[in-house]
N, C-alpha and C positions, 0 to 999 in steps of 0.2 A: 850754928843755928840753921835749920832748914829754911830755904827760901820758899815763899808761897808761890804756888803755880799761877802763871798768867792765864792759863786756859781752865775755865770752870765748866763743870757738868751741871746743867739745870734741867728741871722737869717743868714743862709747860703743857698744861692740859693732858697730863699723863704721857707725854712724848718727850724724849730726851733731846737736848741740844747742847752745843758747845758755844761758849762766848769768850771773847778775848779782845784785847786791843793790841795794835802793832803799828808803830810809827804814826801815832795820832789817829789812826782809823779804827773803828769798832767793827768786829767781825762776829757773825753768828752763823752756825752751821747746824741745821736740823738733821738728825741722824736717821729719822724714819723708824725709830725703835720705841716700843712702849716701855715705860719705866718698870724695870724688874731687876733683881740682883744680877742676873746674867748680862742683861743689856747695859747695866751700869759698868760692869767690868769691861765690856767692849768699848763703851764710851770713854772710860778712863784710859784705855789703851790708845784710842784715837787721839785723846788729849795729849798723851805723852809724845806721840809722833809729831803733833803740831808744835808742842813745846820745844822738842829737839830741833825742828826745822827753824823755829824762831831764833833759837840760840845759835845755830850754825849758819844762819843767813840763807837757808834753802827754802824759805817759806813761799808757797804758791798762793799769791793774792787772789787768783781766780777761784780757789778752793776746789778745783777739779781733782787735784791729787788726793783730797781727803773725802770725797763723796763716794758712796757705795756704787759699785758697778752693777748695772742691771742688764741682764741679757735676755733676749727673747727666745733662746734655744732651750729653755726649761720645758719639761714635758707637761702637757695639760691633760686633765681628766676630761676625756671627750664626752662623758655622760653628765657632768655637772652643769646644771643650767644657771643662768645669771640669777634667776629668781631664787633658786636654792642657795646659791652663794650668798646673796644678800640675807636670806633667812638665817644662815649660819652666823653671819656677822651680827645681825639683829639679836639673835639668841645670846651671843657672846657679850655684846654691849648692854643688853637688856638689864643685866644685874646692876649696872652702874648708873642707869638713866633715871632722871627725875620724871614725875608724872607727865608734864607737858612735853618734854622731849620724847618720852616713850610714845605718846600719842602721835607725834609728828613722824617718828620712825615707822610706826604702824601704817600711817597713811602713805608714806613713801613706799613701804613694802607692797601695798595694794597697787600703787601706780607702776612699780617695777614689774609686778606680775602681769598687769594688763598690757604694758608696753612690750616686754620681752617674751612673754609666754614661755615656750619650750626652747628658746634659743640657748644653745650651750655656750659656756664661757670660751671654749676653744674656737668656736665659729666667730664669736664676737671679737675675740682678740686677733684672729687672723684676718678677718674681713672688715673690721672697723665697725663703727656705730651704725645702728639701723635707723632708717628715716623716722622722723617723729610720727607718732600715732596720735589719735584724738585724745585730748586731755593731757598731753605731755608737754610741759613747758621747758624750753631750753633756756639756760641762764648764761 
């Protein structure tokens, strides 16, 4: 009889995460992936790696071994503005949003346009955030 895996793949708000227990501690690892068939395959692969490490005693309790590596050397489109990038995100998410959330995103879209104007993503990523403008609240 096949043993049930200790590491489970879960979808929380359309994002995948892994959950498991080890030596009385509960662990959760957000994968930063939207729930899709391809992402589930990636998540199941990561779950298999964690399961193998649990079995062999090579488990990294800091979870650093299992997190995605993010590098800053990826090329940036110098012409893409922050406002346009949020517009693309808004357009993508717009199909899934309820009326109230859609209205809030639209208001945020206007604030981003006012605050960032024509600032490119490349400039913002390389030089960091721009000082607050009028009507922009930092949280």
